[in-house]
C-alpha positions in Angstrom: -18.2 12.2 -48.1 -18.6 8.7 -46.6 -21.2 8.4 -43.8 -21.6 5.3 -41.8 -23.6 4.0 -38.8 -21.2 2.1 -36.5 -22.2 0.0 -33.4 -21.2 1.5 -30.1 -18.4 -0.4 -28.4 -16.2 0.0 -25.4 -13.7 1.7 -27.7 -16.0 4.5 -28.9 -18.7 4.8 -26.1 -17.0 7.6 -24.1 -16.4 9.6 -27.2 -20.1 9.3 -28.1 -21.1 10.4 -24.6 -18.9 13.4 -25.1 -20.9 14.6 -28.1 -23.2 17.5 -27.1 -26.1 19.3 -28.8 -26.3 23.0 -28.9 -27.5 24.5 -25.6 -30.8 25.7 -27.2 -31.6 22.1 -28.3 -31.0 20.3 -24.9 -34.6 20.6 -23.9 -35.7 18.6 -26.9 -33.4 15.6 -26.8 -32.0 13.1 -24.3 -28.3 12.9 -23.8 -26.4 10.2 -25.7 -25.6 8.5 -22.3 -29.3 8.5 -21.3 -30.3 7.1 -24.7 -27.6 4.4 -24.4 -29.0 3.3 -21.0 -32.5 3.2 -22.5 -31.1 1.0 -25.3 -29.5 -1.4 -22.8 -32.8 -1.7 -21.0 -34.6 -2.5 -24.3 -32.2 -4.8 -26.1 -33.5 -6.1 -29.4 -35.9 -3.1 -29.7 -33.7 0.0 -29.4 -30.8 0.3 -31.8 -28.2 2.9 -31.0 -25.4 3.9 -33.4 -22.6 6.4 -33.7 -22.6 8.4 -36.9 -19.2 8.6 -38.6 -18.3 10.9 -41.6 -15.0 10.0 -43.3 -13.9 8.0 -40.2 -14.7 10.8 -37.7 -17.5 10.4 -35.2 -20.0 13.3 -35.8 -23.2 12.2 -34.1 -25.4 9.7 -32.5 -28.7 8.1 -33.6 -31.1 5.6 -32.2 -34.2 4.0 -33.6 -36.5 1.3 -32.3 -38.4 -1.6 -33.7 -42.1 -2.1 -32.9 -42.4 -5.9 -32.9 -45.7 -7.7 -33.4 -45.9 -11.4 -33.5 -48.4 -14.2 -33.5 -48.5 -18.0 -33.9 -50.6 -19.7 -36.5 -51.2 -23.3 -37.6 -50.8 -24.3 -41.2 -52.8 -27.0 -43.0 -50.6 -29.7 -41.5 -51.2 -28.4 -38.0 -47.6 -27.1 -37.7 -47.3 -24.0 -35.5 -45.3 -21.1 -37.0 -44.5 -17.7 -35.5 -44.9 -14.7 -37.8 -43.1 -11.6 -36.8 -43.9 -8.1 -38.2 -41.4 -5.3 -37.6 -42.5 -1.7 -38.0 -39.7 0.8 -38.1 
């Protein structure tokens, strides 16, 4: 079995929106379309993907980065930004 996370594109977006969870799970999770809209509003933070198994779309996942950054000066008074990413 070959499992891949593939970026959502115009070519596979509607297929992803068509994926549904079991009716007894709907109360626990947002629809793929709602999650996609949230990702568009949070570019660079939310990362949505289609899940493929052996070339067939079987699911959707999304994770987010929690970004923390600060600027510091080194011994030569050069400013540098340090970015920490927590997944």
